[in-house]
C-alpha positions in Angstrom: 8.4 4.0 18.9 10.9 1.7 17.3 10.6 1.2 13.6 11.8 -2.0 12.0 11.8 -2.3 8.2 11.7 -6.0 7.2 10.4 -8.1 4.3 6.7 -8.8 4.3 5.6 -12.2 5.5 2.3 -14.0 4.6 1.2 -13.4 8.2 1.3 -9.6 7.4 -0.9 -9.6 4.4 -4.3 -9.2 6.0 -3.2 -6.3 8.1 -1.5 -4.6 5.2 -4.5 -5.0 3.0 -6.8 -3.6 5.7 -4.8 -0.5 6.5 -4.0 0.1 2.8 -7.7 0.4 2.0 -8.1 2.9 4.9 -4.9 4.8 3.8 -6.2 5.1 0.2 -9.7 6.2 1.2 -8.9 10.0 0.9 -7.3 9.4 -2.6 -10.4 7.7 -3.9 -12.6 10.3 -2.3 -10.7 13.0 -4.1 -11.0 11.1 -7.4 -14.7 10.8 -6.9 -14.9 14.6 -6.4 -13.1 15.2 -9.6 -15.0 12.6 -11.7 -18.4 13.1 -10.1 -20.3 10.3 -8.4 -21.8 8.7 -11.5 -18.5 8.5 -13.5 -16.6 7.4 -10.4 -19.0 4.5 -9.8 -18.7 3.4 -13.4 -14.9 3.3 -13.2 -14.7 2.1 -9.6 -18.0 0.3 -8.8 -16.4 -1.2 -5.6 -13.0 0.4 -5.1 -12.6 -1.1 -1.6 -12.8 -4.6 -3.0 -10.7 -4.0 -6.1 -8.0 -2.1 -4.1 -7.9 -4.9 -1.5 -7.5 -7.5 -4.3 -4.8 -5.5 -6.0 -2.8 -5.1 -2.7 -3.2 -8.8 -1.8 -2.1 -9.7 -5.3 1.0 -7.5 -5.1 1.9 -8.8 -1.6 1.4 -12.5 -2.6 2.7 -12.3 -6.1 6.2 -12.9 -7.3 6.6 -9.6 -9.3 7.4 -7.2 -6.5 9.6 -7.1 -3.5 7.6 -5.9 -0.5 8.8 -4.5 2.8 6.9 -3.4 5.8 7.5 -1.1 8.7 6.9 -3.0 11.8 5.9 -1.3 15.1 5.4 -3.5 18.1 5.1 -6.7 16.0 2.5 -5.3 13.5 3.0 -3.8 10.0 2.0 -0.1 9.9 3.4 0.8 6.5 4.5 -1.0 3.3 6.1 -0.5 0.0 6.2 -2.8 -3.0 9.0 -2.3 -5.5 9.4 -3.9 -8.9 13.1 -4.2 -9.9 14.3 -4.7 -13.5 17.8 -6.0 -13.3 18.3 -5.8 -17.0 17.8 -2.0 -17.1 19.1 -1.4 -13.5 15.9 0.3 -12.7 13.0 0.0 -10.4 9.6 1.4 -9.7 7.3 1.7 -6.7 4.2 -0.3 -7.4 2.4 0.9 -4.3 3.1 2.4 -0.9 0.8 2.9 2.1 0.9 3.8 5.8 -1.8 3.0 8.3 -3.7 6.3 8.9 -3.2 5.9 12.7 0.6 6.0 12.0 0.7 8.7 9.4 2.7 11.9 9.9 5.4 10.0 11.8 8.0 9.7 9.0 7.0 6.1 8.3 6.5 6.7 4.6 9.9 8.6 4.5 11.6 5.6 6.1 10.2 3.4 3.4 11.6 5.7 0.7 15.2 5.8 2.0 
């Protein structure tokens, strides 16, 4: 499997949004366990939609630089980084790896 890290294109956005929702499912399930169902639903009444909108906004916005890991012409991982040139700092806005491609060092490749 050849990994290529490249800038996100608009053609990648739908795939990135779809696998990001899948990738974050265990995180939201864990939060639901901690909060309890009733509180979770008050905070995140439709987390799938709100997460998808967030990821789409990050990908299409002008605030973050977004890179994807491409395998066979399809994005399977992504990272969005916000860089502050004035302070010479940056922060990871979000990172995600398609669950079908997890545990293959794709996330690590995005962090190096």
